C-alpha positions as a printed NumPy array, in Angstrom:
array([[-18.618, -31.235,  17.559],
       [-20.871, -29.364,  19.98 ],
       [-22.536, -31.136,  22.904],
       [-25.201, -28.503,  23.496],
       [-28.17 , -28.938,  21.09 ],
       [-28.612, -25.157,  20.687],
       [-24.976, -24.759,  19.643],
       [-25.275, -27.772,  17.3  ],
       [-28.23 , -26.146,  15.549],
       [-26.379, -22.842,  15.441],
       [-23.349, -24.486,  13.813],
       [-25.536, -26.29 ,  11.303],
       [-26.919, -22.945,  10.159],
       [-23.512, -21.285,  10.391],
       [-22.286, -23.492,   7.54 ],
       [-23.893, -21.064,   5.076],
       [-22.013, -18.123,   6.601],
       [-18.778, -20.107,   6.47 ],
       [-19.359, -20.927,   2.799],
       [-19.909, -17.242,   1.994],
       [-16.696, -16.38 ,   3.84 ],
       [-14.833, -19.115,   1.991],
       [-16.014, -17.736,  -1.35 ],
       [-15.078, -14.199,  -0.333],
       [-11.599, -15.354,   0.679],
       [-10.961, -17.108,  -2.641],
       [-12.141, -14.07 ,  -4.595],
       [-10.057, -11.734,  -2.43 ],
       [ -6.938, -13.847,  -2.944],
       [ -7.527, -13.913,  -6.707],
       [ -8.066, -10.128,  -6.724],
       [ -4.554,  -9.587,  -5.375],
       [ -2.769, -12.284,  -7.385],
       [ -4.258, -13.23 , -10.763],
       [ -7.307, -11.106, -11.599],
       [ -6.902,  -8.882, -14.692],
       [ -7.221,  -5.172, -13.938],
       [-10.526,  -4.768, -15.739],
       [-12.083,  -7.409, -13.521],
       [-12.1  ,  -5.04 , -10.544],
       [-15.624,  -3.651, -11.043],
       [-17.503,  -6.963, -11.322],
       [-15.357,  -8.377,  -8.523],
       [-16.377,  -5.466,  -6.307],
       [-20.059,  -6.108,  -7.071],
       [-19.695,  -9.815,  -6.261],
       [-17.854,  -9.189,  -2.997],
       [-20.423,  -6.582,  -1.986],
       [-23.294,  -9.002,  -2.538],
       [-21.525, -11.751,  -0.608],
       [-21.074,  -9.314,   2.294],
       [-24.791,  -8.469,   2.29 ],
       [-25.73 , -12.163,   2.272],
       [-23.308, -12.864,   5.103],
       [-24.722, -10.017,   7.174],
       [-28.295, -11.251,   6.644],
       [-27.397, -14.843,   7.506],
       [-25.554, -13.768,  10.654],
       [-28.436, -11.62 ,  11.902],
       [-30.764, -14.592,  11.466],
       [-28.746, -16.429,  14.13 ],
       [-29.427, -13.801,  16.808],
       [-32.241, -15.773,  18.421],
       [-30.176, -18.948,  18.725],
       [-27.202, -17.003,  20.067],
       [-29.412, -15.444,  22.745],
       [-30.609, -18.901,  23.789],
       [-27.055, -20.231,  23.856],
       [-25.899, -17.306,  26.002],
       [-28.411, -18.373,  28.666],
       [-27.352, -22.029,  28.624],
       [-25.594, -23.263,  31.757],
       [-23.79 , -26.309,  30.392],
       [-21.579, -24.866,  27.64 ],
       [-17.962, -26.029,  27.548],
       [-15.083, -23.653,  26.838],
       [-15.142, -24.198,  23.078],
       [-18.9  , -23.633,  22.871],
       [-18.55 , -20.45 ,  24.928],
       [-15.881, -19.22 ,  22.519],
       [-18.066, -19.914,  19.491],
       [-21.016, -18.08 ,  21.041],
       [-18.766, -15.14 ,  22.01 ],
       [-17.417, -14.773,  18.478],
       [-20.904, -14.842,  16.966],
       [-22.037, -12.202,  19.454],
       [-19.178,  -9.953,  18.347],
       [-20.327, -10.274,  14.739],
       [-23.931,  -9.647,  15.713],
       [-23.026,  -6.579,  17.765],
       [-21.413,  -5.08 ,  14.675],
       [-24.192,  -5.978,  12.252],
       [-27.078,  -5.064,  14.578],
       [-25.695,  -1.851,  16.026],
       [-24.511,  -0.225,  12.807],
       [-27.346,   0.836,  10.49 ],
       [-26.918,  -0.371,   6.89 ],
       [-26.83 ,   3.187,   5.568],
       [-23.793,   3.962,   7.761],
       [-21.979,   0.849,   6.558],
       [-22.867,   1.737,   2.972],
       [-21.675,   5.314,   3.47 ],
       [-18.338,   4.121,   4.846],
       [-17.858,   1.811,   1.869],
       [-18.743,   4.533,  -0.621],
       [-16.636,   7.263,   1.   ],
       [-13.567,   5.064,   1.505],
       [-13.685,   3.724,  -2.048],
       [-13.421,   7.269,  -3.372],
       [-10.971,   8.358,  -0.659],
       [ -8.505,   5.603,  -1.482],
       [ -8.126,   6.893,  -5.029],
       [ -7.756,  10.474,  -3.788],
       [ -5.189,   9.38 ,  -1.185],
       [ -2.993,   7.834,  -3.879],
       [ -2.92 ,  11.106,  -5.776],
       [ -2.426,  13.181,  -2.622],
       [  0.471,  11.   ,  -1.514],
       [  2.043,  11.202,  -4.954],
       [  1.815,  15.007,  -4.827],
       [  2.592,  15.093,  -1.097],
       [ -0.39 ,  17.386,  -0.512],
       [ -2.545,  16.629,   2.524],
       [ -5.071,  19.3  ,   1.504],
       [ -6.245,  17.125,  -1.392],
       [ -7.086,  14.304,   1.004],
       [ -8.357,  16.423,   3.89 ],
       [-12.065,  16.771,   2.93 ],
       [-12.335,  13.027,   2.365],
       [-10.641,  12.262,   5.67 ],
       [-13.065,  14.673,   7.365],
       [-15.935,  12.512,   6.131],
       [-14.239,   9.3  ,   7.221],
       [-13.485,  10.614,  10.703],
       [-17.111,  11.725,  11.006],
       [-18.279,   8.222,  10.096],
       [-15.813,   6.628,  12.516],
       [-17.14 ,   8.817,  15.338],
       [-20.711,   7.792,  14.477],
       [-19.634,   4.148,  14.475],
       [-18.108,   4.541,  17.932],
       [-21.345,   6.047,  19.222],
       [-23.456,   3.271,  17.703],
       [-21.183,   0.466,  18.891],
       [-20.986,   1.926,  22.397],
       [-17.996,   2.492,  24.658],
       [-16.905,   3.388,  28.155],
       [-14.811,   6.466,  28.967],
       [-13.313,   7.062,  25.49 ],
       [-14.871,   6.796,  21.994],
       [-11.631,   5.364,  20.622],
       [-12.2  ,   2.255,  22.764],
       [-15.037,   1.176,  20.45 ],
       [-12.706,   1.244,  17.445],
       [ -9.756,  -0.418,  19.213],
       [-12.063,  -3.276,  20.199],
       [-12.875,  -4.022,  16.553],
       [ -9.292,  -5.154,  16.053],
       [ -8.249,  -6.24 ,  19.559],
       [-11.107,  -7.512,  21.701],
       [-11.137,  -5.878,  25.126],
       [ -8.162,  -3.619,  24.418],
       [ -8.649,  -0.024,  25.578],
       [ -7.035,   3.395,  25.575],
       [ -5.979,   2.723,  29.151],
       [ -4.178,  -0.448,  28.015],
       [ -2.516,   1.297,  25.094],
       [ -1.417,   4.262,  27.181],
       [  0.155,   1.887,  29.696],
       [  2.045,   0.101,  26.908],
       [  3.327,   3.165,  25.081],
       [  4.107,   5.25 ,  28.175],
       [  6.558,   2.549,  29.227],
       [  7.808,   1.423,  25.826],
       [  8.537,   4.728,  24.107],
       [ 10.794,   6.503,  26.658],
       [ 12.807,   3.356,  27.393],
       [ 13.262,   2.527,  23.708],
       [ 14.41 ,   6.102,  23.071],
       [ 17.214,   5.619,  25.584],
       [ 18.192,   2.296,  24.015],
       [ 18.133,   3.722,  20.504],
       [ 20.466,   6.56 ,  21.496],
       [ 22.977,   4.101,  22.963],
       [ 22.75 ,   1.652,  20.068],
       [ 23.201,   4.436,  17.514],
       [ 26.21 ,   5.815,  19.397],
       [ 27.84 ,   2.395,  19.724],
       [ 27.594,   1.631,  16.003],
       [ 27.663,  -2.136,  16.543],
       [ 24.399,  -2.447,  14.633],
       [ 25.02 ,  -0.357,  11.495],
       [ 22.57 ,   2.152,  10.053],
       [ 23.336,   0.886,   6.553],
       [ 24.998,  -2.105,   4.929],
       [ 26.475,  -2.665,   1.431],
       [ 24.067,  -5.537,   0.727],
       [ 21.115,  -3.149,   0.921],
       [ 22.023,  -1.745,  -2.502],
       [ 22.908,  -5.031,  -4.225],
       [ 20.521,  -6.155,  -6.96 ],
       [ 19.32 ,  -9.749,  -7.283],
       [ 17.644, -11.899,  -9.922],
       [ 14.027, -12.729,  -9.124],
       [ 14.515, -16.395, -10.033],
       [ 17.378, -16.638,  -7.534],
       [ 15.298, -15.206,  -4.701],
       [ 12.365, -17.431,  -5.615],
       [ 14.702, -20.381,  -5.062],
       [ 15.817, -18.922,  -1.712],
       [ 12.255, -18.339,  -0.53 ],
       [ 11.152, -21.795,  -1.62 ],
       [ 14.019, -23.346,   0.339],
       [ 13.128, -21.226,   3.377],
       [  9.481, -22.315,   3.44 ],
       [ 10.683, -25.907,   3.149],
       [ 13.029, -25.263,   6.086],
       [ 10.013, -23.926,   8.021],
       [  8.254, -27.182,   7.115],
       [  5.248, -25.55 ,   5.476],
       [  2.963, -28.398,   4.313],
       [  2.842, -28.492,   0.52 ],
       [ -0.655, -30.011,   0.459],
       [ -2.186, -27.286,   2.68 ],
       [ -0.135, -24.188,   1.829],
       [  1.003, -22.177,  -1.169],
       [  2.933, -18.989,  -1.878],
       [  2.308, -16.52 ,  -4.69 ],
       [  3.368, -12.977,  -5.602],
       [  1.439,  -9.75 ,  -5.006],
       [  2.069,  -6.013,  -4.757],
       [  1.539,  -6.083,  -0.992],
       [  2.41 ,  -9.351,   0.81 ],
       [ -0.441, -10.888,   2.797],
       [ -1.746, -14.119,   4.3  ],
       [ -5.255, -15.466,   3.852],
       [ -6.79 , -18.47 ,   5.57 ],
       [ -9.254, -19.788,   3.034],
       [ -9.998, -23.02 ,   4.903],
       [ -8.371, -25.212,   7.558],
       [ -6.468, -27.072,   4.83 ],
       [ -5.99 , -24.136,   2.459],
       [ -3.799, -21.283,   3.707],
       [ -1.992, -19.012,   1.26 ],
       [  0.633, -16.279,   1.469],
       [  2.275, -13.904,  -0.97 ],
       [  5.608, -12.156,  -1.132],
       [  7.042,  -9.554,  -3.507],
       [ 10.285,  -9.08 ,  -5.416],
       [ 11.71 ,  -5.588,  -5.832],
       [ 15.057,  -6.6  ,  -7.331],
       [ 17.282,  -5.057,  -4.655],
       [ 18.025,  -5.547,  -0.932],
       [ 17.149,  -9.237,  -0.744],
       [ 16.317,  -9.249,   2.968],
       [ 13.048,  -7.435,   2.193],
       [ 11.544, -10.357,   0.289],
       [ 13.203, -12.931,   2.563],
       [ 11.62 , -11.49 ,   5.695],
       [  8.334, -10.859,   3.94 ],
       [  8.239, -14.601,   3.268],
       [  9.156, -15.52 ,   6.841],
       [  6.681, -12.98 ,   8.27 ],
       [  3.739, -14.229,   6.226],
       [  4.716, -17.827,   6.934],
       [  4.354, -16.994,  10.627],
       [  0.74 , -15.974,  10.024],
       [  0.165, -19.157,   8.008],
       [  1.69 , -21.394,  10.683],
       [ -0.872, -19.955,  13.117],
       [ -3.828, -20.636,  10.806],
       [ -2.607, -24.131,   9.991],
       [ -2.207, -24.939,  13.678],
       [ -5.757, -24.132,  14.791],
       [ -7.436, -27.205,  16.297],
       [ -9.391, -29.447,  13.94 ],
       [-12.494, -29.325,  16.139],
       [-12.781, -25.594,  15.384],
       [-12.936, -26.107,  11.614],
       [-15.935, -24.436,   9.947],
       [-16.824, -22.52 ,  13.125],
       [-16.44 , -18.799,  13.915],
       [-13.619, -19.748,  16.32 ],
       [-11.427, -20.944,  13.421],
       [ -9.471, -17.706,  13.515],
       [ -6.694, -16.023,  15.418],
       [ -7.453, -14.747,  18.911],
       [ -6.983, -11.168,  17.657],
       [ -5.021,  -9.029,  15.228],
       [ -2.353,  -8.469,  17.882],
       [ -1.963, -12.162,  18.7  ],
       [ -1.859, -13.012,  14.996],
       [  0.777, -10.347,  14.443],
       [  2.79 , -11.801,  17.323],
       [  3.195, -15.029,  15.375],
       [  4.503, -13.335,  12.238],
       [  6.784, -11.018,  14.228],
       [  8.057, -13.956,  16.295],
       [  9.169, -15.845,  13.197],
       [ 10.374, -12.759,  11.333],
       [ 12.327, -11.092,  14.162],
       [ 12.856, -13.29 ,  17.206],
       [ 13.673, -16.337,  15.093],
       [ 14.504, -14.914,  11.678],
       [ 16.922, -12.17 ,  12.764],
       [ 18.817, -14.342,  15.24 ],
       [ 22.393, -15.525,  14.773],
       [ 21.19 , -19.114,  14.838],
       [ 18.818, -18.484,  11.934],
       [ 21.641, -16.846,   9.967],
       [ 23.621, -20.077,  10.247],
       [ 20.592, -22.092,   9.106],
       [ 19.877, -19.927,   6.087],
       [ 23.53 , -19.325,   5.169],
       [ 23.933, -22.392,   2.881],
       [ 20.717, -21.481,   1.047],
       [ 21.92 , -17.934,   0.43 ],
       [ 25.4  , -18.938,  -0.713],
       [ 23.992, -21.529,  -3.101],
       [ 21.612, -19.117,  -4.823],
       [ 23.092, -15.619,  -4.32 ],
       [ 26.764, -15.488,  -5.365],
       [ 27.152, -11.902,  -4.131],
       [ 26.791, -12.93 ,  -0.453],
       [ 29.884, -15.138,  -0.575],
       [ 32.063, -12.18 ,   0.336],
       [ 30.281, -11.776,   3.664],
       [ 30.647, -13.996,   6.718],
       [ 27.79 , -14.927,   9.049],
       [ 28.472, -12.033,  11.409],
       [ 28.248,  -9.526,   8.557],
       [ 24.992, -11.127,   7.366],
       [ 23.659, -10.847,  10.916],
       [ 24.458,  -7.121,  10.922],
       [ 22.802,  -6.76 ,   7.508],
       [ 19.648,  -8.434,   8.796],
       [ 19.7  ,  -6.173,  11.88 ],
       [ 20.531,  -2.669,  10.694],
       [ 19.178,   0.041,  13.028],
       [ 18.29 ,   3.382,  11.515],
       [ 15.781,   6.119,  12.188],
       [ 13.469,   6.476,   9.199],
       [ 10.298,   8.347,   8.313],
       [  8.498,   5.405,   6.698],
       [  6.911,   2.763,   8.933],
       [  7.274,  -0.164,   6.551],
       [ 11.027,   0.481,   6.34 ],
       [ 11.506,   0.567,  10.116],
       [ 13.733,  -1.896,  11.969],
       [ 12.858,  -3.817,  15.142],
       [ 14.059,  -1.131,  17.529],
       [ 12.393,   1.875,  15.865],
       [  9.182,   0.263,  14.59 ],
       [  7.042,   0.954,  17.656],
       [  7.663,   4.704,  17.437],
       [  5.775,   4.678,  14.143],
       [  2.71 ,   2.915,  15.518],
       [  2.77 ,   5.172,  18.583],
       [  2.563,   8.292,  16.383],
       [ -0.504,   6.922,  14.647],
       [ -2.102,   5.863,  17.909],
       [ -1.696,   9.322,  19.464],
       [ -3.014,  11.101,  16.366],
       [ -6.034,   8.787,  15.999],
       [ -6.913,   8.973,  19.69 ],
       [ -6.993,  12.777,  19.665],
       [ -8.872,  13.081,  16.381],
       [-11.571,  10.556,  17.311],
       [-12.047,  12.23 ,  20.708],
       [-12.381,  15.64 ,  19.05 ],
       [ -9.211,  16.916,  20.748],
       [ -7.648,  17.67 ,  17.359],
       [ -9.118,  18.675,  14.007],
       [ -8.42 ,  16.782,  10.815],
       [ -6.748,  19.908,   9.414],
       [ -4.248,  19.725,  12.305],
       [ -3.152,  16.154,  11.565],
       [  0.029,  17.006,   9.565],
       [  1.401,  19.316,  12.254],
       [  0.311,  16.975,  15.066],
       [  1.948,  14.077,  13.272],
       [  5.201,  15.977,  12.675],
       [  5.389,  17.291,  16.24 ],
       [  4.856,  13.815,  17.717],
       [  7.309,  12.198,  15.324],
       [  9.965,  14.765,  16.183],
       [  9.346,  14.175,  19.891],
       [  9.86 ,  10.434,  19.485],
       [ 12.639,  10.201,  16.9  ],
       [ 14.225,  13.646,  16.824],
       [ 13.459,  14.108,  13.114],
       [ 10.763,  16.1  ,  11.373],
       [  9.161,  14.889,   8.122],
       [  9.981,  17.201,   5.243],
       [  6.637,  16.7  ,   3.506],
       [  3.229,  15.042,   3.839],
       [  4.286,  11.928,   1.92 ],
       [  6.952,  11.27 ,   4.551],
       [  4.425,  12.045,   7.261],
       [  0.673,  11.687,   7.584],
       [  0.028,  10.488,   4.022],
       [  2.414,   7.525,   3.961],
       [ -0.081,   4.75 ,   4.83 ],
       [ -3.29 ,   3.749,   3.069],
       [ -5.145,   2.691,   6.232],
       [ -7.024,   5.924,   6.971],
       [ -8.411,   6.135,   3.46 ],
       [ -9.986,   2.723,   4.106],
       [-11.389,   3.733,   7.49 ],
       [ -9.034,   1.557,   9.555],
       [ -8.941,   3.577,  12.778],
       [ -7.822,   1.539,  15.789],
       [ -5.639,  -0.881,  13.811],
       [ -2.062,   0.352,  14.198],
       [ -1.597,  -0.437,  17.891],
       [ -1.99 ,  -4.148,  17.101],
       [  1.387,  -4.103,  15.352],
       [  3.08 ,  -3.13 ,  18.61 ],
       [  0.963,  -5.614,  20.545],
       [  2.295,  -8.254,  18.166],
       [  5.871,  -7.262,  19.013],
       [  5.097,  -7.391,  22.734],
       [  3.423, -10.808,  22.649],
       [  6.27 , -12.156,  20.486],
       [  8.684, -11.027,  23.223],
       [  6.447, -12.65 ,  25.851],
       [  6.867, -15.905,  23.921],
       [ 10.634, -15.322,  23.847],
       [ 10.587, -14.831,  27.627],
       [  8.439, -17.925,  28.172],
       [ 10.93 , -19.891,  26.081],
       [ 13.578, -19.305,  28.76 ],
       [ 14.601, -15.866,  27.455],
       [ 15.286, -17.349,  24.047],
       [ 17.344, -20.344,  25.199],
       [ 14.755, -22.808,  23.882],
       [ 14.711, -20.971,  20.555],
       [ 18.49 , -20.93 ,  20.207],
       [ 18.735, -24.602,  21.138],
       [ 16.105, -25.647,  18.608],
       [ 17.645, -23.603,  15.795],
       [ 21.148, -24.876,  16.537],
       [ 19.775, -28.356,  15.855],
       [ 17.81 , -27.115,  12.835],
       [ 14.64 , -28.197,  14.634],
       [ 11.956, -25.603,  13.835],
       [  9.346, -28.3  ,  14.478],
       [ 10.046, -27.943,  18.211],
       [  9.121, -24.252,  18.079],
       [  6.024, -24.929,  15.995],
       [  4.929, -27.612,  18.44 ],
       [  5.252, -25.222,  21.417],
       [  3.277, -22.509,  19.646],
       [  0.689, -24.983,  18.429],
       [  0.11 , -26.461,  21.879],
       [  0.005, -23.164,  23.77 ],
       [ -1.531, -20.724,  21.27 ],
       [ -2.538, -21.995,  17.845],
       [ -4.844, -24.883,  18.704],
       [ -7.13 , -22.584,  20.719],
       [ -8.011, -20.44 ,  17.697],
       [-10.383, -17.691,  18.865],
       [-11.936, -19.717,  21.693],
       [-10.348, -17.374,  24.232],
       [-10.387, -13.58 ,  24.076],
       [ -6.827, -12.237,  23.606],
       [ -6.286, -11.117,  27.206],
       [ -7.678, -14.387,  28.533],
       [ -5.414, -16.388,  26.215],
       [ -2.349, -14.453,  27.344],
       [ -3.189, -14.938,  31.007],
       [ -3.632, -18.647,  30.33 ],
       [ -0.284, -18.991,  28.535],
       [  1.912, -16.354,  30.183],
       [  0.156, -15.38 ,  33.4  ],
       [  0.102, -11.764,  32.168],
       [ -1.144,  -9.696,  29.232],
       [  0.487,  -7.101,  26.956],
       [  3.544,  -6.708,  29.205],
       [  5.965,  -4.229,  27.542],
       [  8.717,  -5.242,  29.969],
       [  9.214,  -8.448,  27.992],
       [  9.888,  -6.52 ,  24.79 ],
       [ 12.277,  -4.171,  26.581],
       [ 14.108,  -7.178,  28.025],
       [ 14.344,  -8.742,  24.56 ],
       [ 15.707,  -5.484,  23.127],
       [ 18.181,  -5.194,  25.995],
       [ 19.465,  -8.742,  25.479],
       [ 19.787,  -8.325,  21.731],
       [ 20.89 ,  -4.737,  21.184],
       [ 22.508,  -3.646,  24.457],
       [ 24.54 ,  -6.679,  25.454]])
């Protein structure tokens, strides 16, 4: 694949790292889907050893990567491969093993404590563990290096090149404008805050039939893709021809599992569309967490919650769910697009979702910078939430304890959800403000949308950094105006 002899040698040796990653992915998928509960301890040992082997094998490539970085004749793909390996090396070489081990040990214990603290809605139980995690995250930022703000080092782990300055620019525009829209939408009542179908129970077998028909409608390739069930839906790219998703069935409010399936399929479509020449290289990946999230949010919201999609999915629903027959397409559209302020992020609708990520971003930024103490997180959270949504959480479970991410040390992650929404809206804008989407769906031609995404985004994998990819495709990066325009067209018209 590579023309440059240094890169060819590097890729030959990278095969071992790829194989370790492939094994880790299979084990991780099995952990969430089929592994018996008592298998957790030996699985943890195996995954830990695979991680150590992968780290060692990656570090051994440092010399070749340095040589490749000095080469003058690399093409764009080779440059992308070298850049991705350098990102891995920066992490493995800059963070001492004892710090990585400490993070793993502390977060393993903290996750168990968080579950109990959330159940009892008592932040004080979790506080000493979060103190340790925040201390480790600050050390990581120092070791990794940053300019201007320590939080930049952590943001970059999830979104290459994304900074506090970028995030501030996004949220300072998005939040006040969305607040105004939300007030008008709530007052108008066109998009209801609740719908009768939200409380209707369904049979799991019936929804399995619906979801199977939907993935067939999305033309997911049966020989390269599969769907299973897990507690928390996820997507995992095991290999170029082996991408898997999961959904979950809760027995009530069928749109939850429907849109979980569509959302995860969006991630899978991205993985399956990465160019063949990138197979078994470090560039066989999404450009970033935010860009990957844009694909799932595009299919879930821009496509999946449109009137045109309702008409496509209507026959499937009426065939398998008798209780929807009393509702016309317009009522189903309202059901799919309820708008309601809520305390829990995972329950949030399109219009209110970004408030939730903004709260987390503001809290994390201040805590990592030392501008707020861990003990102040509940009050800081509640104050910020009230400022954004006009409601105050009644307890810690509704507030700072609702998500598992901090117990696992995932600081810098949440903003990528909003970046996904923004990039999805940039796609909508590029597709003639949705006209291309509506036209394709009216013909039942999802292949046209997949082809556009594949040509412009998917085939590049991680060859381009996320900002560079956006400039290449859209001529701009992380533009919140596109999301505001999408909201305006959908909710304000």
